[in-house]
N, C-alpha and C positions, 0 to 999 in steps of 0.2 A: 256541240263544240265545233265540229267540222263545218256545219252550216253557218255558224257565227263567223268563222275564219273566212269562208267563201264570200259572205256578204261584206266583211270588212275590207277584203281586197278590192272591192268595187269602189270604195271610197278613197279618193286621191290622197287626202291627208294621212289616213291610217296606213295606206299602202306605202307611202314614203317613210312613215315611222317604222313599219315592219322591215323595210329594206335597210334602213339605217341601223336598226337593231341587229339585223343579220350581218351587216358589214362589220360592226364592232365585235360581234361574236367570233368572226373569222380572224380578226386582229388578235383577240385574246388567245385563240387556239394556236395561232402561228407563234406568238410570243412564248407560249408554253412548250415550244419545241427547240428553242435556242438555248444551248447549254451554258451554264454559269462558267465564266473563265477562271483560271487559276486553280482548278481542283481536278482530281482524278474521279470522273463521274461514276465509273463502274464500281470502284472501291467505296465511294460515298453511298451509293445505293445499298450496298451490302451493310455498311455501317448504320444507315438509317433503319434498316429492317431489324438489326440487332438492338439498336438503342430504343426505338419507339415501340416495337412489337405491334400490338393491335392498333395503337394510335397511328401507325404508319398507314394502315388501310383507311382509317378515318381521314387523315390529311390527304391521302391520295384521292379520295372521293371528293373532298371539298375543294381541292386545287386542280382537279382534272388530271392528276398524274404529274403535274409540273413540280411538285415538291419531291416526289419519289425520284424523278429524273434530275432534280436539282437544276432547273432552268432559270432564266432571268426573271420569270414570273413565279418562282418557287413559293413565295409567301402568298401571292394572289390576293384574295379578298379576306383571308383569315385575320390579319391585323385590324381591318376595318370592322369586321363583325365583332371581334373582341372589344375594340374601343367603343362601339355602339352600345354593347351590353354594359360596359363599365360606366359610361356616361348616363345611361338609363337608370342604373342603380344609384349612382351618386346624386341624381336629380332628386331622389327621395330624401337623401341624407343632408344635402347642402341646400339651404334656403335660396341662395343666389341663383343656383341652377334651376330650382323649382320656379322661381319668378320668371326666368327666361322662357321656360316651357309654356308658361301661361301668358306670355307677352306677345301672342300672335305670331305673324310671319317674321317680324324682326327678331324676336326671341329664338325662334326655331333656326333662323340663319346663324345666329351667334352659337347656338348649340352645335350646329353642323360644322362650323369653323373649329370649335373646340375638339369635336370628334376627329376632324382631319389631323389636327396637331398631335392628338393622342395616337392616331394611326401611324404617323411618321415616327413618333417616339418608340412605339412598340416594334415597328419594323427595324429600327436601328438596334434595339436590344436583342431581337431575335436573330438579326444578321450577325451581331457580335457573338452571341451564343453559338451559332453554327460555325463561325470562323474558329472559335476556340476549340470546338469539338473536332473540326477538320485538322487543326494543327496538332492536337493531342494524338490523333490517329495517323498522323503523317500522310494525309491525303492531299496536301498542297503541292502544286507543281511549280510554284514560284516562291520566292522568299516571303516569310510571314510579314515583314515590314511593308511589302507591297500587296500581299494577298489580303490582309485584314481590311484595309480601307477599300480595296477593290470590291470585295465580297459585300461589305456593308453598304457601299454606295449603290452597287448594281441591284441588290435585293430591295433596298429601300426605294430606289427609283422605280423599279418594277412594280412594287406594291402601290406606290403613289400613282403611277400611270394607270394601273387597273382600276383604282378608285376613281380617277378622273374619267375614265371610259364609262364606268358605271353611272356617274353623274350625268354624262352626256346622253346616255340611253334614257335616263329619267326625263331629261329636258327635251330631247328631240325625237326619241324613239317611242317604244310602247312598253309600259310596265315599269316596275322599280328596277333600276339598272343593276344594282348590286345583287339583287335576288335573281335577275335574269342570268348574270354571269355565273353565279353559284349553281343555278339550274343547269346551264350548259356544261360546266365542269363535271357535275355529277353524271349527267347523261353520257358524256364522252367516255366514261369508264365502263358503262353498262355492256357494250358489245364485247369487250375483252373478258368481262366477268361471265357473260353468257357462253362465250367460246370455251372458257375454262370449265364450266359446268358440262358443256357438250363433250369435251374430251374426256372428262372424268367419269361421267355417268351414262353416256349414250354411245360414243364412238367405239367401234369394235365389238359391241354386244349383238346378240341376235335380234331380229326384228321385234319380237314380243317384248323383250326387255327394254328395247329402245322406246317403244310406244309407251310402256308403263312409266319409265323414267321421265320421258318428255311430258307426259300427262301430269305426273306428280309435281315437276318443276313449275309447269304452267299454272297448276291449281294453287300452289303455295304463293306464287307471285300475284295472281289475280285476287286471292283471298286477302293477302296483305294489303294490296292497293284499296280494295273495297273497305277494309277495316279502317285504313287511314282516312279515306273520304268521309266515312261515318264519324270518325273522331274529329276531323277538321270542321265538318259542317254541323255537328251537334250543338244545339243551342237550348238553354233553359230559359223560357220566357216568363218573367214575373209580371203579372197584370198590374196596371196602374190606372187609377181613375182620377180625373181632374174635377175639382168642385166647380159648380156653376157660380158665376158672379154677374152683377149688374153692370152693364156698360151703356150709358144713356138710357134708352127705354127698352133695351133688349137684355135677355139673359144669354150669356155666352159661356163657353166651357162645357164641362160635363162629358167630354169625349174620353174614350178609353184608349190606352196605349199599353206598351209593355217595356220592361227592361230586359234586353237580351244578354244573357250570361253565357259565353262560349264554354262548352264542356272542357275543351283543351285550352284552358286560360293561359297557360305559359308556353304553348307551342312546343318547340324542340329544346328549349333552354335547359330543363332538368336533365335530359339525356346527355347534352353536351357537357354540362357541369359535372355530372356523375362520371362520365368517361374520362374527362380531363383530370379529375382528382385521383382516380385509380391509376392513371398513367404517370402521375408525377414521380412516385418512388423509382420506377424503372428508368425514367428519363434522367433524374438526378444521379442515380447510381452509375449509369453508363456514361453520362456526360463528364463526371469528375473521376471516372475510373475507380470507383469504390468496389472493393472485392467483397463478395457475399458468400456465405456458406452456412449450412445448417438451417437455423430458424429463418434467417434473412432470405435465403434462397427459396425456402418453402413458401414464405409470404409472397414473394414475387410470382411463384407459380400459381398461387391461389388467386391473385388479382389479375392475372393474364387471361383475357377473354378467350383466347384460343384453347384454354384448358377447362373452361367452365362446364361443358357438357361432354367432355372427353371421358371415355370408359377407363382410360389409364390413370386419371386423376379425379376420383370421386370426391375427394376432400375439397376440390376447387369449387364445389357448390356453395361453399362459404362465401366465395367471391360473388356469386350470383345473388345471395342474400344481401350482402353489403351494397351491391349495385341497385337492387330493388329499393332498399331503404333510402339510399341517396336520392333516387329519382323521386320518391314520395316526399322526402324532406324538401328538395329544391322546388318541387311543384307548389308546395304550400308557401315556401319562403318567397319565391319569385312573385306569386300571386299577392302575398301580403304586402310587398313593397311597391307593387305597381297598381294595385286596385284598392280604392278607399271607400268602403261602404258608408262611413260617416259622411263623406262629402256627397254621396248620392242621396242619402237620407235628408241632408240639409237642403240640397237643391230641390228635392221633391216638396219639402215643406214650404220653401220660399215660393215655388211656382203653384202652390195650391193642389199638388198632387198627393195621392196616398194609395197604398196597397190595400185593396178591399179586405176588411177584417183585421187590419193591423193599424195601430195608432201611429201618427206621425212622430218623428224624433227618434229617441233611443230605441223604442220597440221596433221601428222600421229597420234601423241599423242592425239590431240583433237578428231580425228575420233574414235580412240579406246575408249576414255572416253565416247563419245556419245553412241556407241554401248553397252559399259559395263553398263552404267546407265540404258539403256533400258532393257537389259536381267536380271540385278539384280532385277528390279521391277517385271518382269515376274516371276522370281524365287521366290521372296518374296511372291507374290500372290499365287503361287503353295504351298509354305510352309504353308501359312495361312489356305488354304483350307484343306490340309492334317492334320494340327494340330487341327483345329476346328471340324472336322467330329466326332471323338470320344467324344469330350467335348459336342457337340450338342446332341448326342444320350444319353449321360449320364444325362444331365440336363433336356431334354425334355421327355425322356422315362425311365430314371432311369437305363440305361444300364451301370452299373459300371464295368469298366475294368481297369487293371493296365497298359496295353500296349496301346499306342496311336499312333498318326502320327509320332512323333519323333522315337518311337521304330521301326515302320515299315520302316522308311527311313534308319535306321541303319541296320535292317535285310537285306533289299534289297541291300544296298550298300556293306555290308560285303560279302554276298553271291556272288554277281556279281564279286567283286574284287578277291575273293578266287578262283572262277571258272576260271577267266582270268589268275591267277597265275599258276593254275594247267595246263591250256592249254599251257602257255609259257614254263613250265618245260618239257612238252611232246614234244613241238617243238624243244627245245634245245637238248633233248635226241635223237630225230630222226635225227637231223643234225649230232650230235656226232657219232651216230651209222653209218651213211652214210660215214663219213670221215674215220672211223677206219676200215671199211670193205674192 
């Protein structure tokens, strides 16, 4: 990876793209430091910690701390990510959107425009919800008649501006812009998390305990990263053979290929959905000031990730079981709505391809479904392990960090994809240079 980066810096076009991307990242981080006007930021931070609980760490990681500190970029890329997922799911359910997706570049541009509008709508709704929560908690420093439109406009504008910056990175920089911004947000929180681990487990102890604690922390991080890389790069290759046919006086075809099925077919979507669903009850209860006691309070403790592996709340392991089942469910659900084995089987049949030992048509579809169900389960198990590692160390040892398995999957995925894009640009440039010389 380091060698690839060094070689890329020697290429003028790529060097400019990297510098442009770095400049945009600086702008995003600076915007994440400007406080939102019209509110008591200190009181709001305490309010968010009480309202969101574990989701506060989740949002802090995805927004680079801008949501926790409630800055003008508080919403950051989260509305865009949510709208992208919504449009992707609706593409399966709405024929008109499905046609757009199949309509080449023009269709994709239309879907991108719809995604932008949905992003703005979600930003307005989220801004309104936050404004209502701030007013209920008496955290406004100006009159509600002025505070509400101010908060909504600033947060929506900030989210739209970050979305625009991401698109400019994609156009003029290196990599997928939104993914790059998300990567920088996550990485920006890691130094503070590592400092917290140092203060809690290393600082003040004798040298032997420091070395042991440091080695354990490093081993857990390295092992998790290695597991994430294996999960992201794991592919099940289904062999495909193409029948020979006569063209003129020659026999053509007959070459072999394969269908690559990624083990982690749904990426981080199941973890995000599962975490979001479990956080909904606490968010609704705190947002509308609903008082809970008895059974209601016990349920909230069970679904709070901070209690899952805590020695004080062994019953909270029920929350872990619910979390695991939700991840498995959403892994199969998301794969089912985004991956169509019947279409693959039909395309193979039309192109004269077949899987050795499997008849074309319905048998091919059933075979792909069988393989897909197996690898989705394997991928879901990998996601569960990666997602539960930081939660376990948080609950059992009190190792509180904002980045977790989801963040590491995003980091590894974005870095690998960006490196591949840089390498492909270098290959294209080398071929272009060869042709022009």
